[in-house]
Every structure is written in C-alpha cells, then in structure tokens.
C-alpha positions in Angstrom: -0.7 8.4 1.1 1.7 9.6 -1.5 2.5 13.2 -0.6 2.5 14.2 -4.2 -1.1 13.3 -4.7 -3.2 16.5 -4.5 -6.3 15.4 -6.4 -7.8 12.2 -7.6 -6.5 11.2 -11.1 -9.9 9.8 -12.0 -12.4 12.6 -11.0 -10.2 15.5 -9.8 -11.6 15.7 -6.3 -9.4 16.1 -3.2 -11.4 14.1 -0.7 -9.3 11.0 0.4 -10.1 8.4 3.0 -7.1 6.5 4.2 -6.8 3.3 6.4 -4.2 0.6 7.1 -4.6 -3.1 6.6 -2.6 -6.3 6.7 -1.3 -7.5 3.3 -2.9 -11.0 3.6 -6.4 -12.1 4.5 -7.7 -15.5 5.5 -7.7 -16.8 1.9 -6.0 -14.1 0.0 -2.5 -14.0 -1.5 0.4 -12.5 0.4 1.1 -9.3 -1.5 4.3 -8.1 0.1 6.5 -11.2 0.6 9.8 -10.6 2.4 8.9 -7.1 3.5 7.4 -7.8 6.9 9.2 -8.5 10.2 9.6 -11.5 12.5 6.0 -12.6 13.3 4.7 -9.4 11.7 3.3 -9.1 8.2 3.9 -6.0 6.1 1.0 -3.6 5.9 -0.7 -1.4 3.2 -2.0 2.0 3.5 -5.2 2.0 1.4 -6.6 5.3 0.1 -10.1 5.7 -1.3 -11.3 8.7 -3.2 -14.4 10.0 -1.3 -16.2 10.9 -4.6 -15.6 8.3 -7.2 -14.2 5.4 -5.1 -10.9 4.9 -6.9 -8.6 2.9 -4.5 -4.8 3.0 -4.3 -2.6 0.8 -2.2 0.7 1.9 -0.8 3.2 -0.2 1.1 4.1 1.3 4.4 7.5 3.0 4.6 9.1 0.3 6.7 8.2 -2.3 4.1 9.5 -0.1 1.2 12.8 0.3 3.1 13.3 -3.5 3.0 12.9 -3.7 -0.8 16.7 -3.5 -1.7 17.5 -6.5 0.6 14.4 -8.7 -0.1 15.3 -11.5 -2.5 11.6 -11.8 -3.6 11.8 -8.4 -5.2 14.0 -7.4 -8.2 14.3 -3.9 -9.7 13.1 -3.8 -13.4 
C-alpha cells in the first residue's frame, strides 16, 4: 500500500485490508504488460477500505522499477 495513505479518501476511516494478486485472470486483460519477468506475470497489491469498500490497485515495486525500460509504457 502507498505509505502516504493514512485514511480512506472516500470515507476517512483507517481500516485497510491488503492482498496480492496476479495481473491477469483466465479471461481478463493483462494490466501490466512488459513489467513481469521470465515466466512470471507482474502482480498487484490490492487494498480495500474495511468500511466503505473503496479499492485501490498498486503495481508491486519490482514491476514499477521496470517502467523506464518497458516499451509498452510511455511517460505522459
């Protein structure tokens, strides 16, 4: 989870429930192309507010580190 997040921007609570997941499911799109490894897909950290249910998705640090070299991603 983002270390700067102290409370939920939607409801203001501070109860967060994190988990990790692969970035692609059986029929879903591949959300982080070019940021995985050899035979390993990149992963998300998913954080859900325990009160209102707001969800945020964060790319794991090793995937973020590959952004400057990945041709699928361009800085705006």
